[in-house]
N, C-alpha and C positions, 0 to 999 in steps of 0.2 A: 369394707372399711373396718379396721381393727379398733375396738374400744380401747385397748391397751395403748395403741399409738396416739390416739386422741388424748388420753390421759397424760401421756408423756409430754405432748405438746403443751398442754395447759400447765403442768408442773414446771416445765422449763420456762414458760412465759412468766409465771408468778415469781420464780426464782430470779429471773433476769429483768424484771419490770424496770428497775432504776436504770440499768444499762441501756434498755430500749429507749426510755425517755431521753437519756443523755445523747444517744445517737441521733434522735430526731431533733433535739435542741441544738446540738453541736455537731455539724456534719464532718468536722475535722477530727473527731475523736478517734483514737487508735483502735477502739473496740468495735467501730462501725462494721468493718468487713467481717469480723468474726461473728457478730450478732446476726447480721443479715444472712450469712452463710448457714449458720446453725438453724435459724428460723426457717429458711428456705428448705433445708434438708428435712427438718421435722415435718413440714407441711407436705412435701413431696413423698415422704414415707407413707402418708395417709392416702394420697392419690394425686393425680395430675391437676393441681389447683394453682390459681393465681392469688396472690395476697397483696394487701396494701395496708399501711398503718400510718397514722399521722394525726395532727390536731383536728378536732371535729368542729362542725358548725353549730350543732345543737348540744354538744357535750364537750368535755375537755379533750377526749381522744376518740378515735375510731380504729377498729381492726376488722378488715373485711377479707373473707376467704370466698373465692368464687370458682366455679368449675371451668375456667379458661374458655368461656363462651359456649361451652357444651351444654345443650339442654338436657 
C-alpha cells in the first residue's frame, strides 16, 4: 500500500468535500457520476477495497473503507 496514493486520496477528498456532500444531499446533481468515479478509482489505486459514504448515526457523516470482505 503506497503512502503517496493514500495521501492523494485524502488531498482529493479535502478538495472535493463540498461536491461530495452535494452528491449525497442531491442525487440528481450532474457531478455525482464524476465524483463517485474519481473516488472509486483513487481507492482502487490503493487496493481492492469497498467504500461507502453517507450521513452518520452518531456523527454528521461517515466514510468507510473495507477490504471487500477479505480478512
